ROBAPA-197326 format. One record per residue (C-alpha): x, z, y; residue in one letter. Coordinates in steps of 0.25 Angstrom, whole numbers, plus 5000, padded with zeros to 4 digits. Layout:
<guros>
XZYA ...
</guros>
This chain:
<guros>
553852555384M 552552615386A 551852575398S 551652665409V 550052645405R 550252695391T 551152805396L 550152865405I 549152845395I 549952915383L 550153035396A 548753055396A 548553065382A 549453175379V 549053265390V 547453245386A 547953275372G 547453145365T 548953085362Y 549253155349A 550853205346Q 551353145336P 551253235321A 552153285313R 552053345298A 553153455294C 553653415281S 554253555279T 552653615280L 552053495271S 552853545260K 552353685260L 550853615260A 550053695249N 551253775246S 551153935245P 552453925254S 552453995267D 552253875279A 552553955289A 554053925292A 553853785290A 552653765299L 553253845311M 554653755308A 553753615309C 553153685322I 554653715327D 555053575324R 553753515329L 553753455343P 552953535354A 551553465355G 551553395342R 550753395329R 551053465317L 550253395305E 550053485292L 549853425280A 548553465273P 548753565264G 549053735264V 550253785274Y 550153935269T 550754035280L 551454155274H 552054205288R 551354185302P 551554065311V 551754035326V 551653905333I 552453925345A 552353775349K 551353675354P 550953595343V 549753555335T 549453585321I 548653495311S 548353445297T 549153295296A 548053165294G 546953245302I 546653175315K 546053265326P 544853195324G 544453255311S 543653365307P 544053505305G 544753545293C 543353615290A 542853495289N 544053405280L 544153395267G 544853525260A 546253525261G 546353415272R 546853515284C 548153585282A 547953735280T 548853845285L 548653955276L 548954105281I 549354195271N 550454275277L 551654345269R 552654375281H 551754445291L 552854425304G 552454525316A 551154605316S 550054555325G 550454395323V 549354315316M 549754205306P 549754075315I 550254125329Q 550154005342I 551054045351A 551053915358A 550253835369N 549653725363G 549553735348V 548353645341T 547853675326L 547153565321S 546553525309H 547153665301L 546653755291M 547153895294I 546653985283V 547054125280G 547054175266V 545954285268G 545954435266A 546854455255T 547454605254P 548554565262R 547754505271Q 547054625273R 548254715273A 548554635287L 547154655291C 547054805290G 548454805300Q 548054785312P 549554735318E 549454655305R 548054595306R 548254465314P 548954435303L 547654425295G 547154305306G 547654165307G 548054115321V 548254165333R 548554105347V 549254175358S 549554025367A 548653935374S 548153785372G 547853815357F 546953725349A 546353745335L 545553625330R 544853575317K 545453675308S 544953825299V 545353965302M 544954045289R 545154155280N 545954265289F 545954385285A 545854465297C 545754455313Y 545554325317T 545754175314A 546254135329L 546654215339E 546754175353I 547554285360T 547354315376A 547954225384G 547954105374A 547154005383R 546353875380R 546353875366P 545453775359I 544853805346I 543753695341E 543153635328H 543753735319N 543253845307V 543553975309I 543354065297G 543054125288P 544054245292N 544054395288G 542954475282D 542054565288H 541854655279R 542554805283P 544054805283G 544654755295E 544854585289V 543654535300W 544154405309A 543954345319D 543854185320G 544454155332I 544854285344T 544954225357I 545654355365H 545654305379D 545754145382S 545254045393E 544853895391A 544753905376A 543853835368V 543053855354V 542153755351R 541653685339H 542253795329N 541553855317S 541753995315F 541354045300I 541554195294D 542354255304N 542254405301T 542554465315D 542154395326V 541954245324Q 542554215337L 542954315349I 543454305362L 544054415372G 544254325383G 543954175387C 543854115400R 543353965402G 543353945385C 542253885379V 541653925364I 540553815359E 540053765349D 540553855338N 539853895326R 539854035319F 539454065306A 539454165294H 539354135279S 538554235273G 539454355269A 539754485277F 541154475275N 541054345283K 540154395295A 540654455309S 540554535319F 540254435330A 540154285331E 540654255344L 541154365353M 541554365368L 542154495373H 543454565375S 544554645369W 545254755377P 546254655381N 545554525383T 544654505396S 543254455390G 543354365400N 542454235397F 542254185410T 542054035410G 541854035395T 540753945387V 540253995375V 539153895370R 538653805358G 539053905348N 538153945334R 538254075328I 537554095315D 537854225306C 536954185296G 535854235291P 536454385285Q 536954395299R 538354395298R 538754415313C 538654535321G 538554475336Y 538254325337G 538954315350M 539554445357M 539854455370I 540454575373G 541254675365A 540254785365A 540154815351P 541554815348W 542054885363Y 542054885376A 542554745382G 542454645392R 541754525392M 541154405404T 541054285407G 540854165399G 539454075397R 538854095383I 537753995380I 537153905370G 537553975359N 536853995345S 536754135337I 535854165325R 536054265314N 536954355322A 536554505319M 536654495335I 536654355340A 537154385355I 537554525360N 538154535374V 538754675378D 539754745389A 539754615397L 540754645408T 540454515415G 539454405416P 539154315406V 538154195404E 537454195391I 536254105389Q 535553995379Q 536154055366N 535054045354R 535154155344V 534254145331Q 534054265318Q 534854365325S 534754525329G 534354645320G 534554755313R 536054785308F 536954885308R 538154895318S 539255005322D 538255085331C 537055075320G 535954995315T 535054945325R 534254805327D 535054715336W 534454605345P 534854475342A 535454455357V 535854565366N 536554595379V 537054725382G 536254805394P 537754805402E 537854665399S 536354605401R 536654595418A 537854525415R 537354415405V 536654285413T 535654195405G 534954215393D 535854245382P 535054185372S 533554135367D 533054285363Q 533054395372S 534054495371E 534154655370A 534954745377S 535854845368I 537254895370S 538054855357T 539354925361S 539854975346G 538754885339C 539654815331L 538754725321L 538954655306N 540154775303R 539554805290Q 538454705280P 536954715286H 
</guros>
């Protein structure tokens, strides 16, 4: 019989998350690896049989999902044979990580996404979550507002979700990862997000990560590459940490974006960033200036919105049309010690062609900004309705 001391140590380890629950494989699912057959039902059946809090390990291989999957139990899904401390899937050899290939044939209800996280405490680790790109079928979905989410990847509508050391790419439109309003404490770290979508006209743009309205979120040490709407966008996030992420573009216009990192509100979100810190992020839109806004604080180019709170400090932005744009704030924001290089210039926008500054703080926002937004002096013009980078320049 274990000693009282041993039991106490084990109990403390479980609380701290360091005592791993036994992992399980699933033979019915393993038989579908590298098969074109639909693995969605087998995956959900494996999860249903798994006790809550346990880990499902997928053998390396490709598992094709022809219909949406709902994860409605607190489980961890990872690749067998890869330890949590191993490098992420982007840095492991080809074929080392299990791949969930989303190639929908049976669409289900309107408005859903291919993978839905409906239980608190779900973790996805060391996985490749991949779409089939902008096939004619996917483009048709993207053109239907009620079906458009099916062109994306994963929707999280529960709290305590974690995505670690994974890759999400090749989604046709919408967003690779959506955190819905009220889903608290997501942790997204050490992942590669992108490429996703197509920036050319046709409504097949895709965000990398979309966080509607959350709290205590952590987004750090991720690489955002060639997401074609906004690479990381938040509509409200209280007490959140957005740090040490990398944003980049490969060069072609179809891999461009409207903005890299955006803090704002949609009509149904708060725009409240009280207690949030955005620091140490590195944005480089490339020598072709493949992003409109490097950091967009407020929603003025798109629509009227709300934005208040937060500290935006120590980030670097280069090769953007406008590196830092602050417009239509509704409350105080601290913005200081950000480094801007090789940004600004003459570009077209929805409000005409003009010379744009590298750093801009809109006239009505100047009194609400504390600190010095960057290492460059900023201009003060309104960007209302002036969406940049809609067309090649």
